N, C-alpha and C positions, 0 to 999 in steps of 0.2 A: 392089937398092936397100938402102942402109944404114939402120939403125934403132938409135937409142939412146934412153934415157929417164932421168929423174932427178927430184929434188925441189929446189926453191929456197926458202929460208926468208925470210919477212918477219914478224919478230916471232914469234908463236906459230904462224903459218900456214906450212905447207909445201906449196907449189904443185907439183902433178905436171905434168911436161911430157914431150913426145916430140919427137924430132928425126928427120925422115925425109929421106933423100937427102943428097947431097954439096953443099958450097958450090959455087956456079956463078960463073964469072968474069963480072964486070960485071953481076951480078944480086944484089939484096939477098935475104936470107932472107925468107920469108913467114910471119907469125905468124897463127894461126887461133884465134879465141876463140868457143866455142860459145854457144848461146842458153840461156835459162832452162830448167831441168829436164833439159838435154841434156848430153852429154859429147863428148869427141873422137870416140868410136866412133859414137854415134848421129847426130851432126851432120855429121861430115866423113869417115867411113870410105870413102864412094864417091868423094869428091873428092881426097883426099890422094894416092892412087896416080897420078892424072893430073897433079897439080901437081908431085909430087916427081921426075918424070922431067925436069923443066926447071929446077927451082930447089930449094934446101933449104927444107923446111917445118918449122916449129915449131908445135906445138899444145899447148894447156893445158886443164886441167880447173879451173874456178873453185871457190871454196870450197864444200865440202859435196857437190860433184859428182864422180862417177867415183872417181878415186883420190886426190883432195884432201880430206882430212878437214876437218870443220867445227871452228871455234873458238867462243869465247863472243861474238865481235864480230858486228855485223850484216853482211850481204852487201850492199855498195853498189858503184857504179861506181868511186868514188874508192878504196875499199879494194882492190878487185880490180885497179885500175890499178897500185897499189903492189906487189901480188903479181907482176904481169906484169913490172914493172921489175926485181924481184929475179931473175926468170928470165933477163932480158936481161943483167943484170950477171953472173950466174953463168956464162952462156955467152960472156961477153966480147964482146957484140954492141953496137956503138955505135948502129946504126940498122937498122930492119927495115921492111918493108912489113907492113901490118896489115889483116886482114879480120875484122870482128866481125859476128856474126849476132844479130839481135834484141836481147835484153838484153846479149849479148856485145858488141854494137855500142855500148852505153852505156859499157862498159869501154874500148873502142877510142877513143871520143870523149874520155873523161876522160884517157886516156894521151896523146892528141895535144895536148890543151890544157895538161896539166901538164908534159909533157916533149917539147916540139916538136922538139928535135934528135934524138930517138930514133925518130921516125916519119917514114920517107921518103915513103911513099905510104899513103893511108888509104882503105879500102873499108868503108862501112857498109851492111849488107844487112838489109832489113826492120826498120829501127831508127827510132823516133821520138824527137824531142828535147824535146818539150813535152807537157804533160798534155792540152792541147786537141787533140792529134792524133787522139784517139779520143773517142767519146761518153761521157756520164756513166754510161751503162749498163755500160760496160767496167769503170770503177772500182768501181761498186757490185757487179759480179759478182766482182771480185777480193777485195773486202772479205769476201764471204760464201763464197768458194770453199772446197771441201774436197778431200781427196785423190782422191775419186771423179772430180773434174774433170780430173785429170792424165791425159794420153794414156797408154794402156796400154803403148805401146812404151817410154816413159820408165820406167814402173813396173817392167816386166819387166827392162829393162837394169840398173836400180839394184839390184833384188833379186838378180840373178845375180852382180853384182860385190860387193855389200855386203849379205849376207843377215842381218846382225845386227839384232835387233829395234830398231825406232825410227829406223833410218837413213833410210829412205824418207820417213817423216813429217817428220824434221828437214830433209831436202832440200826437200820441198814447202813447208814453212813459211819457210825461207830465201828461196825464190823469191817466195812470195806477199808477204812483208813487203818484199822488195826493190821490187816493183812498186807496192804500196800506198803506200810511202813515197817513191817516185820524185819528186824535186823538179823535175826538168826543167832545161833551160837556156834562156837568152834568145837571140835572134838576135845580140845583141851578144857573148855568150859564144862562139858559133860563129864569129864574125868573127875571133876570135883564132887560129883554126886556120891553120897555115902550110903543112901538107902538102898536096900535090895530092890531091884527094879525089874518089872516085866514090860517089855515092849510088845505091843499088839498091833498088828496090821492085817488088813484083808488083802486077798490076792488080787482084787480089782479095786483097790483104794485110790485115793487122790495121789498119794506118793507110791513109789514102787516098793515091792518087798525087798529089793536090793538096798534101798535107803533104810528100811527098818533093820536090816542086817547090820549096816554100817553104824546105826544108832546104838544097837545092842552091843556092838563091839567097843564103842567109845565109852559107855557107862560101865564102870568096874563091876565085873561079875554079873552083869544083867542077863536075864533070860529073854527068849524070843518066842512069840507065838504068832504064826501066820494062819489065818483062818479063811475058809472059802466065803466069799461074799463081797460086799461093797462097803462104802464109807458109813459105818454105824449100824447096819442092819443086825450085826452080831451082838449089839447091845439093846436091840429093840427100839432104836431111835425112830421117831414117828415118820419123818420124811423118807428115811431109807428103807424101813421095814414094811411100810404100808400095811401094818397089821399082821404080817407073817412073822411069827416069833420062833420059828424052828431053829434058825441060826443062833438066836439068843440062848435058847435052852441047851443047844449043843456046846456053846462057848462057856456058859456060866460055870460048869464044874472045873474048868481049867483056871478061871479067875479065882475061884474060892480055894482051890488047892494051893495056888501061889500065896494068897493072903493068909492062909492058915499054916503055912510052913514055919 
């Protein structure tokens, strides 16, 4: 399996990306966008080797995460979508399939709404589109959250990659502010999405399956997949799966079937 990596500039931001596998005939590259606090490695290390045998996979670290350094701007879905677009431009890719997990799904949604011709197929995984997807207690908890609330797997991963003082604290605050300030989208906004879309949610996810149903109804002709599990274990995400990849292997055929349709 081939592997390359690099950085793409969007203003002061230099987004780190990896490319796994070779371009496959009649198959679009698949772009992976990790969730909040996570990186390519913690979110997709178990999934990439399985995907890259069938298609080229591009994965990114969002601002302040992994190998992408933070800037002075806030981390938002719109800003991150611009960073991703810079990666696609640098790689000279007109269109890709996109899988965004959790907050990375917000970036995927923004990319699909802002640049519809660049997203061939869209997969949002464990992503909510409006603030009423979760109870008030969720927002109150995010307002008062501290670094101690961050999963140890994320903390350990960041400290091993970025040991300089203050980096982990900056990462946590970027993510906290991103969620606290999340404005959400209306169903009318989602109706602008033109890419065939698969909405994925676990039955014990952060948001309810009912919200995933609502989201799938708002996006034209979207499909819906509810899987047994929690927030990200079905993708092999490190903090959620804790090394148990049974749910990932059960879910993968459904993801590939949608992407290959």
